[in-house]
C-alpha positions in Angstrom: 255.1 231.9 69.2 252.1 231.0 67.1 249.6 233.7 66.3 246.2 233.3 68.0 243.5 231.9 65.7 240.5 234.3 65.4 237.4 233.0 67.0 234.9 231.7 64.6 231.5 233.3 64.0 228.4 231.5 65.0 226.5 230.3 62.0 225.0 227.2 60.4 226.5 224.2 58.6 225.3 224.5 55.1 223.4 221.6 53.5 226.2 220.8 51.1 228.8 220.5 53.9 226.5 218.5 56.1 225.7 216.1 53.2 229.4 215.3 52.6 230.0 214.8 56.3 226.9 212.6 56.7 225.3 215.1 59.1 222.1 217.1 59.1 222.5 220.9 58.7 222.4 222.6 62.1 223.9 225.3 64.4 227.3 224.9 65.8 229.0 226.4 68.8 231.4 229.4 68.4 234.0 227.7 70.5 234.2 224.6 68.4 232.1 222.5 70.8 229.4 220.3 69.3 228.5 219.2 65.8 231.3 218.7 63.3 231.4 221.2 60.5 233.5 224.0 58.9 233.5 227.5 60.3 234.3 230.9 58.7 237.2 233.1 59.7 237.3 236.8 59.0 239.9 237.8 56.4 241.4 241.0 55.3 239.6 243.4 53.0 236.3 241.4 53.3 237.9 238.1 52.4 236.9 234.9 54.2 238.5 231.5 54.5 236.9 228.2 55.3 238.8 225.6 57.5 238.0 222.4 59.4 236.6 223.2 62.8 239.4 222.5 65.4 239.0 219.5 67.6 235.9 218.2 65.9 235.7 215.0 63.9 238.5 212.8 62.6 241.6 214.5 61.3 241.6 215.0 57.6 244.5 214.8 55.2 246.6 217.8 54.3 245.2 219.5 51.2 246.4 222.7 49.5 243.8 225.4 49.5 243.6 228.6 47.4 243.2 231.9 49.2 243.5 235.2 47.5 245.3 233.6 44.6 248.0 232.0 46.7 248.3 228.3 47.5 249.0 227.3 51.1 249.1 224.1 53.2 246.2 224.0 55.6 247.1 221.6 58.5 244.0 219.6 59.4 242.0 221.1 56.5 239.1 219.1 55.2 239.7 217.2 52.0 238.1 219.4 49.3 238.7 220.9 45.8 240.1 224.4 45.4 238.1 227.1 47.1 237.3 230.5 45.4 237.5 233.5 47.6 236.0 236.8 46.5 237.3 240.0 48.2 234.8 242.8 48.5 235.7 246.3 49.7 232.6 247.3 51.6 233.3 251.0 51.3 233.8 250.9 47.6 230.7 248.7 47.2 228.6 251.1 49.2 229.8 254.1 47.3 229.0 252.3 44.0 225.5 251.5 45.1 225.0 255.1 46.2 226.1 256.3 42.9 223.9 253.9 41.0 220.9 255.0 43.1 221.6 258.6 42.2 221.8 257.7 38.5 218.6 255.8 38.2 216.6 258.6 39.9 217.2 260.7 36.7 217.9 258.7 33.6 217.2 261.7 31.3 220.5 261.4 29.3 220.0 257.8 28.5 216.2 258.2 27.9 216.9 261.1 25.5 219.0 258.8 23.3 216.3 256.1 23.5 213.6 258.6 22.5 215.6 259.7 19.4 216.2 256.1 18.4 212.6 254.9 18.9 211.1 257.9 17.0 213.5 257.2 14.1 212.6 253.5 14.2 208.9 254.3 14.1 209.3 256.6 11.1 211.2 253.8 9.3 208.1 251.6 9.5 206.3 253.9 7.1 208.9 252.8 4.5 208.9 249.1 5.3 205.1 249.1 5.8 205.5 246.8 8.8 204.6 246.6 12.5 207.2 246.4 15.3 206.9 242.6 15.3 207.8 242.5 11.6 204.3 241.7 10.3 203.0 243.6 7.3 200.3 246.2 7.7 196.8 245.5 6.4 196.6 246.6 2.8 194.3 249.4 1.7 190.9 248.6 0.3 190.8 248.7 -3.5 188.3 251.5 -3.7 190.2 253.7 -1.3 193.5 253.1 -2.9 192.1 254.2 -6.3 190.6 257.3 -4.8 194.0 258.5 -3.3 195.5 261.6 -5.0 199.1 260.5 -4.1 201.1 257.7 -2.7 198.5 255.2 -3.9 200.6 252.2 -3.0 201.6 253.4 0.5 199.6 252.6 3.6 199.2 255.3 6.2 200.7 257.8 3.9 198.8 260.5 1.9 200.8 263.7 2.6 203.2 262.3 5.1 201.7 264.2 8.1 201.4 261.2 10.4 205.0 260.1 9.9 206.4 263.6 10.1 204.7 264.4 13.4 206.2 261.4 15.4 208.2 262.9 18.2 209.5 262.0 21.6 209.2 263.6 25.1 211.6 262.7 27.9 211.1 262.7 31.7 213.5 261.6 34.5 212.0 258.1 34.6 210.4 257.6 31.2 210.3 258.6 27.6 207.2 259.0 25.4 207.0 258.5 21.7 204.0 259.3 19.6 202.1 261.8 17.4 199.7 264.6 18.4 197.5 264.1 15.4 193.8 263.5 16.1 193.7 260.3 13.9 197.1 258.9 15.1 195.5 256.5 17.7 192.9 254.9 15.5 195.6 253.9 12.9 197.7 252.5 15.7 194.9 250.5 17.4 192.2 250.3 14.8 188.5 251.0 15.3 185.3 252.1 13.7 184.6 255.7 12.6 181.0 256.9 12.8 179.5 260.3 12.0 179.0 262.5 15.1 176.4 264.9 13.6 175.8 264.0 10.0 173.9 260.9 8.9 176.8 259.5 6.8 180.5 259.9 6.0 182.1 260.7 2.7 185.4 258.9 2.2 187.3 258.6 -1.1 184.3 259.9 -3.0 181.9 257.4 -1.4 179.2 258.0 1.1 179.2 255.4 3.9 177.5 255.0 7.3 180.8 254.1 9.0 184.4 253.2 8.2 186.3 250.3 9.8 190.0 251.1 10.2 192.3 248.0 10.8 195.1 248.3 13.3 198.4 249.2 11.7 200.9 249.5 14.5 203.7 252.0 13.7 204.6 252.7 17.3 206.2 250.0 19.5 209.5 248.3 20.4 210.9 245.7 18.2 213.6 243.2 19.2 216.2 245.4 17.6 214.8 248.4 19.4 215.0 246.7 22.8 218.6 245.6 22.2 219.6 249.1 21.2 217.8 250.7 24.1 219.6 248.3 26.6 222.9 249.2 25.0 222.2 252.9 25.4 221.4 252.4 29.1 224.5 250.3 29.6 226.7 252.8 27.8 225.3 255.7 29.9 225.8 253.9 33.2 229.3 252.8 32.3 230.3 256.3 31.3 228.8 257.7 34.5 230.7 255.3 36.7 233.9 256.2 34.9 233.3 259.9 35.6 232.2 260.6 32.0 229.6 263.2 31.0 226.2 262.6 32.4 
């Protein structure tokens, strides 16, 4: 005795199917009454198979289909190319999504690695004298370069305080990289320094009313920094899903 065929789910004929059959997309009846079109049958482990709707439209030629990696003859199947079927275990998928949600709530382990990397990358720019985008820092003015006691040919370096105070701080959802020095921001963004109480400023042995500091970005994320940060996150998530150390 032939096994009963599962009843099809109510749904819509997709635009691609309707186009090949010369029909507009529309709703079809769960009992196979009405517009010609294919219907979906539930399969094991979340798999689905697509067959010609019984009793609707002219009979089609026999055409081998692919289902879960095995070829079979589908009597009355619509003429078509091989069909790819993806099996999804709903329970495993739900568990994976739950695990991912837990991981992204606290990315401290991954962000810690990113913070260490970005701080090191920022310090390297004092050696290359370049911004995160690779452009060279604005050179020192001639009079200021000559007045420096040390490191005359290095921009943003007199005693090395700015470079040596770059550090990182991590939180569950972000990592901060920077320096706590008072003059760190103006070197990053540029600006004009004016005296607060005195009438003038003394810089490099000269008395001036103000000093214009060009922006020389030493903090930021270069293309290489972004690539490495993405790799660190991917490595952390892969290890966490495999049960590795968090």
